[in-house]
C-alpha positions as CSV (number, residue, x, y, z in Angstrom):
1,X,128.2,237.4,-81.4
2,X,127.1,237.3,-84.5
3,X,128.6,233.8,-85.3
4,X,127.0,232.1,-82.8
5,X,124.2,232.5,-85.5
6,X,126.0,230.2,-88.1
7,X,126.2,226.4,-87.8
8,X,129.3,224.9,-87.5
9,X,129.2,223.0,-90.7
10,X,128.5,226.6,-92.4
11,X,131.8,227.9,-91.2
12,X,134.0,224.6,-91.6
13,X,136.5,225.0,-94.4
14,X,135.7,223.0,-97.8
15,X,137.4,220.4,-99.1
16,X,137.7,221.7,-102.6
17,X,139.9,224.8,-101.0
18,X,141.8,222.2,-98.8
19,X,142.3,220.7,-102.1
20,X,143.4,224.0,-104.1
21,X,145.3,224.7,-101.0
22,X,147.5,221.2,-101.7
23,X,148.1,222.0,-105.5
24,X,149.1,225.1,-104.6
25,X,151.7,223.7,-102.2
26,X,152.8,220.8,-104.4
27,X,153.5,222.9,-107.3
28,X,155.4,225.3,-105.4
29,X,157.5,222.8,-104.0
30,X,158.2,221.3,-107.9
31,X,158.7,224.8,-109.1
32,X,161.5,225.3,-106.1
33,X,162.9,222.3,-106.8
34,X,162.8,221.6,-110.3
35,X,161.3,218.4,-109.5
36,X,159.5,219.0,-113.0
37,X,161.1,218.3,-116.5
38,X,158.9,221.3,-117.5
39,X,159.5,224.2,-115.0
40,X,156.8,226.3,-117.1
41,X,154.2,223.6,-116.5
42,X,154.8,223.7,-112.4
43,X,155.0,227.4,-112.2
44,X,152.2,227.6,-114.4
45,X,150.1,225.1,-111.9
46,X,151.4,226.8,-109.1
47,X,150.7,230.8,-110.1
48,X,147.1,229.4,-111.3
49,X,146.4,227.4,-107.9
50,X,147.6,230.4,-105.5
51,X,145.9,232.8,-107.8
52,X,142.3,230.6,-107.0
53,X,143.5,230.5,-103.3
54,X,143.8,234.3,-103.0
55,X,140.4,234.9,-105.2
56,X,138.5,232.2,-102.5
57,X,140.5,234.7,-100.0
58,X,138.9,238.1,-101.2
59,X,135.2,236.8,-101.4
60,X,135.4,235.4,-97.9
61,X,136.8,238.5,-96.7
62,X,133.6,240.2,-98.1
63,X,131.4,237.7,-96.6
64,X,133.1,237.6,-92.9
65,X,132.8,241.4,-92.9
66,X,129.2,241.1,-94.0
67,X,128.5,238.6,-91.4
68,X,130.3,240.5,-88.4
69,X,128.5,243.5,-89.9
70,X,125.1,242.0,-89.5
71,X,124.1,240.1,-92.6
72,X,123.9,236.4,-90.7
73,X,122.5,234.6,-93.7
74,X,126.0,234.7,-95.0
75,X,126.6,231.3,-93.3
76,X,123.6,229.2,-94.8
77,X,124.7,230.7,-98.4
78,X,128.0,228.6,-97.6
79,X,130.7,231.7,-98.4
80,X,132.3,231.0,-95.2
81,X,133.8,227.6,-96.2
82,X,135.9,229.3,-99.0
83,X,134.3,226.9,-101.7
84,X,134.5,228.8,-104.9
85,X,131.7,226.8,-106.2
86,X,129.2,228.6,-103.7
87,X,129.6,231.9,-105.2
88,X,126.9,233.5,-106.7
89,X,128.9,233.9,-110.0
90,X,131.2,231.5,-110.1
91,X,131.9,231.9,-113.6
92,X,132.8,235.9,-112.5
93,X,134.9,234.8,-109.1
94,X,136.7,232.3,-110.4
95,X,136.4,231.0,-114.0
96,X,137.4,234.5,-115.6
97,X,139.7,236.0,-113.8
98,X,141.7,232.9,-114.1
99,X,141.3,233.1,-118.2
100,X,142.3,236.9,-118.1
101,X,145.4,235.8,-116.3
102,X,146.1,233.3,-119.1
103,X,145.2,235.8,-121.9
104,X,147.1,238.9,-120.6
105,X,148.6,238.6,-117.3
106,X,146.2,240.7,-115.5
107,X,145.0,240.3,-111.8
108,X,141.3,240.9,-112.9
109,X,138.9,241.2,-109.7
110,X,136.2,238.9,-109.8
111,X,133.0,239.1,-107.9
112,X,130.0,237.4,-106.2
113,X,128.8,237.3,-102.9
114,X,125.4,238.3,-102.4
115,X,125.1,240.1,-99.5
116,X,121.8,241.4,-98.0
117,X,122.7,244.8,-97.6
118,X,119.3,245.7,-96.2
119,X,120.5,243.6,-92.6
120,X,123.4,246.4,-92.4
121,X,123.1,249.4,-90.5
122,X,125.8,252.0,-90.9
123,X,127.6,253.6,-93.8
124,X,131.0,252.7,-92.5
125,X,129.9,249.0,-92.4
126,X,129.1,248.8,-95.9
127,X,132.1,250.6,-97.2
128,X,134.5,248.3,-95.1
129,X,132.6,245.1,-96.7
130,X,133.3,246.4,-99.7
131,X,137.0,247.4,-98.8
132,X,137.5,244.2,-97.3
133,X,138.2,242.2,-100.6
134,X,140.7,244.2,-102.2
135,X,142.7,244.8,-98.8
136,X,143.0,240.8,-99.0
137,X,144.8,241.3,-102.3
138,X,146.8,244.2,-100.7
139,X,147.8,241.4,-97.9
140,X,148.5,238.8,-100.6
141,X,150.8,241.0,-102.3
142,X,152.8,241.9,-99.1
143,X,153.7,238.2,-98.4
144,X,154.5,237.6,-102.0
145,X,156.6,240.6,-102.3
146,X,158.2,240.2,-98.6
147,X,161.5,237.9,-99.7
148,X,162.1,240.9,-102.0
149,X,161.8,243.9,-100.1
150,X,163.4,242.0,-97.0
151,X,166.4,240.8,-99.1
152,X,165.9,237.0,-98.4
153,X,166.8,235.9,-102.0
154,X,169.8,234.1,-101.0
155,X,169.1,230.4,-101.8
156,X,165.6,231.1,-103.6
157,X,165.9,229.3,-107.1
158,X,165.3,231.6,-110.1
159,X,162.2,229.7,-111.1
160,X,160.2,230.1,-108.0
161,X,161.4,233.6,-107.9
162,X,159.6,234.4,-111.2
163,X,157.0,232.8,-110.2
164,X,156.6,234.9,-107.0
165,X,157.4,238.0,-108.9
166,X,154.3,237.5,-111.3
167,X,151.9,236.4,-108.9
168,X,152.6,239.5,-106.8
169,X,152.0,241.7,-109.9
170,X,148.5,239.8,-110.5
171,X,147.6,240.8,-106.5
172,X,148.8,244.3,-107.2
173,X,147.2,244.9,-110.4
174,X,143.8,243.1,-108.5
175,X,143.9,245.3,-105.7
176,X,144.4,248.8,-107.8
177,X,141.4,247.2,-110.5
178,X,139.1,246.8,-107.7
179,X,139.8,249.8,-105.7
180,X,138.8,252.1,-108.8
181,X,135.5,253.9,-108.3
182,X,133.8,252.1,-111.2
183,X,130.2,250.9,-110.5
184,X,130.3,247.1,-110.2
185,X,133.8,247.3,-109.0
186,X,134.8,247.0,-105.0
187,X,135.9,250.8,-105.2
188,X,132.6,251.9,-105.9
189,X,131.0,250.3,-103.3
190,X,133.3,251.9,-100.8
191,X,131.8,255.3,-102.2
192,X,128.2,254.3,-102.5
193,X,126.9,254.4,-99.1
194,X,127.8,258.0,-99.2
195,X,126.5,259.2,-102.4
196,X,123.0,260.5,-102.2
197,X,120.3,257.8,-103.2
198,X,118.9,259.9,-106.6
199,X,122.6,259.8,-107.7
200,X,122.6,255.6,-106.5
201,X,119.7,254.8,-108.5
202,X,121.5,256.9,-111.8
203,X,124.8,254.8,-111.4
204,X,122.7,251.5,-110.7
205,X,122.1,250.5,-114.6
206,X,125.5,250.5,-115.4
207,X,127.0,248.5,-112.8
208,X,127.2,245.1,-114.4
209,X,129.1,246.7,-117.1
210,X,131.6,248.4,-115.1
211,X,133.9,245.5,-115.2
212,X,133.9,245.4,-118.9
213,X,133.9,248.8,-119.6
214,X,137.6,248.9,-117.2
215,X,138.7,245.6,-119.4
216,X,138.1,247.4,-122.7
217,X,139.8,250.5,-121.7
218,X,142.7,248.4,-120.9
219,X,142.9,247.0,-124.4
220,X,144.1,250.7,-125.6
221,X,147.7,250.5,-125.8
222,X,148.0,254.5,-124.4
223,X,145.6,253.4,-121.2
224,X,147.4,250.2,-120.9
225,X,150.8,251.6,-120.9
226,X,150.1,254.3,-118.2
227,X,148.5,251.1,-116.3
228,X,151.5,249.0,-116.4
229,X,153.9,251.4,-115.7
230,X,152.0,252.4,-112.4
231,X,152.4,248.7,-111.6
232,X,155.7,248.2,-112.5
233,X,156.8,251.6,-110.0
234,X,154.9,249.5,-107.1
235,X,156.8,246.4,-107.6
236,X,159.7,248.3,-107.8
237,X,159.3,250.0,-104.5
238,X,158.7,246.7,-103.6
239,X,162.3,245.0,-104.7
240,X,160.5,243.7,-107.7
241,X,162.4,244.3,-111.0
242,X,160.4,244.1,-114.4
243,X,162.5,241.6,-115.5
244,X,161.6,239.4,-112.9
245,X,157.9,239.9,-113.5
246,X,158.2,239.4,-117.1
247,X,160.4,236.1,-116.7
248,X,157.2,234.9,-114.5
249,X,155.1,235.7,-117.2
250,X,157.2,233.8,-120.1
251,X,157.2,230.8,-117.7
252,X,153.7,230.8,-116.9
253,X,152.9,230.6,-120.6
254,X,155.3,227.5,-120.8
255,X,153.3,226.4,-124.3
256,X,155.0,229.5,-125.8
257,X,158.6,227.9,-125.6
258,X,161.8,228.7,-123.7
259,X,162.6,231.8,-123.4
260,X,166.4,232.6,-123.8
261,X,166.5,235.7,-122.2
262,X,165.4,235.0,-119.2
263,X,167.3,231.6,-119.1
264,X,170.6,234.2,-119.5
265,X,168.1,236.4,-116.5
266,X,168.1,233.3,-114.0
């Protein structure tokens, strides 16, 4: 098996990731119980930590799929430890996505495990490696929305429900943005192996700017409106009302003060 070529230490879960998981668990408990005097602080820490966990799992899915597809160099790079500090561009993979959540409530895709594509044979394998990351966001979204579409919200505190709804929104936006067929994003990575060599060469120079292009488009009010209408429709189909995601965002932005509307909605 391919994993036999990686050392056990290359696959040991990093204490850094375990620490992030611990923060997620503790702040999730604080959000549920109302332990904190300011619930917004607990929600902010819970959503941020859970979002970083999902980013780590996203990159891990790319790396693990690449390993099983033939890139045995993945283990030595530290990608299998789930340590975000090991990513090629920690700024792109962790820092910027967290900043964009704080600024705009958007699950901006990160990126950056370096895969030695020449080691991998077969177009389907290349496509699957690119798809593995956003599919992880889809799975994370299913988990976050499960209490809503299962009707299992009895006894769930309002603050925790709002936080979970907002976290689900981040996962859905990340999955959709990642799957866009734009150079530099995973959606293009899925399609790229099936394109002609000449077309790939023409598109390659634009890859570093693909994410910036998408983000610039989202600042256009008309595009932003359509995009979030689609997001709201998906979340509504999964049992989450837009009021819940709105209140989750408002709690997350605790520095803006308490929102009376959300207090009533709770």
